[in-house]
C-alpha positions as CSV (number, residue, x, y, z in Angstrom):
1,M,-20.8,-104.8,110.1
2,C,-23.5,-105.4,107.5
3,R,-21.5,-103.7,104.8
4,K,-18.5,-105.9,105.6
5,F,-20.6,-109.1,105.8
6,H,-22.2,-108.5,102.5
7,G,-19.6,-106.5,100.7
8,A,-22.3,-104.0,99.7
9,A,-23.7,-100.6,100.7
10,F,-26.2,-102.3,102.9
11,A,-27.8,-105.6,103.8
12,T,-31.4,-106.6,103.2
13,F,-32.7,-109.1,105.7
14,G,-36.1,-110.8,106.3
15,I,-37.2,-111.8,109.7
16,A,-39.2,-115.0,110.5
17,K,-40.3,-116.7,113.7
18,T,-37.9,-119.6,114.3
19,E,-40.9,-122.0,114.3
20,N,-41.7,-120.9,110.7
21,F,-38.2,-121.1,109.4
22,T,-36.9,-124.5,108.1
23,W,-33.7,-125.4,106.2
24,L,-34.6,-127.6,103.3
25,R,-31.0,-128.8,102.7
26,G,-27.4,-127.7,103.4
27,K,-27.7,-126.8,107.1
28,Q,-24.6,-128.9,107.7
29,L,-22.6,-126.5,105.4
30,L,-23.2,-123.5,107.7
31,S,-20.2,-121.8,109.4
32,S,-20.4,-119.1,111.9
33,F,-18.5,-115.9,112.6
34,K,-18.9,-114.1,116.0
35,A,-18.2,-110.4,115.6
36,S,-16.7,-108.1,118.2
37,N,-20.2,-106.6,118.9
38,G,-21.5,-110.0,120.0
39,T,-23.5,-110.7,116.8
40,T,-23.2,-114.0,115.0
41,R,-23.3,-114.3,111.2
42,Q,-23.7,-117.6,109.4
43,F,-22.5,-118.3,105.9
44,C,-22.2,-121.2,103.5
45,Q,-18.9,-123.1,103.6
46,Q,-19.2,-124.0,99.9
47,C,-20.0,-120.7,98.2
48,G,-19.4,-118.1,100.9
49,S,-22.9,-116.6,100.7
50,S,-24.0,-114.6,103.7
51,L,-27.1,-116.3,105.1
52,I,-28.1,-115.6,108.7
53,F,-27.7,-112.8,111.2
54,S,-28.2,-113.4,115.0
55,S,-28.4,-110.6,117.5
56,S,-26.3,-110.5,120.6
57,K,-29.5,-110.5,122.5
58,E,-29.8,-114.3,122.3
59,D,-33.3,-114.0,120.9
60,D,-34.1,-117.5,119.8
61,E,-37.7,-116.6,118.7
62,V,-36.7,-115.0,115.4
63,V,-34.2,-115.7,112.6
64,E,-32.9,-112.9,110.3
65,F,-32.0,-114.2,106.9
66,A,-30.4,-112.5,103.8
67,L,-33.1,-111.9,101.2
68,G,-30.6,-111.8,98.4
69,V,-30.1,-115.6,98.6
70,L,-33.7,-116.5,98.1
71,D,-34.6,-118.1,94.7
72,A,-38.2,-117.1,94.9
73,D,-39.6,-113.6,94.7
74,V,-40.6,-112.0,98.0
75,D,-44.1,-110.6,98.4
76,F,-43.3,-107.8,100.8
77,E,-41.6,-104.4,100.8
78,P,-39.0,-102.8,103.1
79,D,-40.5,-101.1,106.2
80,A,-37.5,-99.2,107.6
81,H,-33.8,-98.4,107.4
82,I,-31.8,-99.4,110.5
83,Y,-28.2,-98.6,111.6
84,T,-28.2,-95.5,109.4
85,N,-25.5,-94.1,111.7
86,Y,-23.2,-96.5,109.9
87,K,-24.4,-96.2,106.3
88,A,-21.9,-95.7,103.4
89,N,-21.2,-92.0,103.1
90,W,-21.7,-92.2,99.3
91,F,-25.2,-93.7,99.6
92,E,-28.2,-91.4,100.0
93,I,-31.5,-92.7,101.3
94,T,-34.2,-91.1,99.2
95,D,-37.4,-92.8,100.3
96,D,-39.8,-91.9,103.1
97,L,-39.3,-95.1,105.2
98,P,-38.5,-94.6,108.9
99,Q,-34.8,-94.3,109.6
100,Y,-33.2,-95.5,112.8
101,G,-29.6,-94.6,113.7
102,E,-29.2,-97.9,115.5
103,S,-31.7,-100.7,115.7
104,S,-35.4,-100.4,115.1
105,E,-35.9,-100.8,118.8
106,E,-34.5,-97.3,119.6
């Protein structure tokens, strides 16, 4: 689903507590797509950019957002690869980060 949503080999998301995440503008331009696995993905109606991922677990305490749409540099590094059971067959993971076949909550 991440590959289809982003049109790339994988998606890179950041996670923030909902209380620490604020839309500065454009929230009214969000559209949602509910996937067959129960997850919801939000994207911009104007440009089509993938923005938000919501788990099917109805966890309102965190928001997962696409790092590729941020204008500013991020000051952290990846900590794991998740859903590697579904990775593109032509992409090889060559770092030493933990890998989880499904979610990081395995």
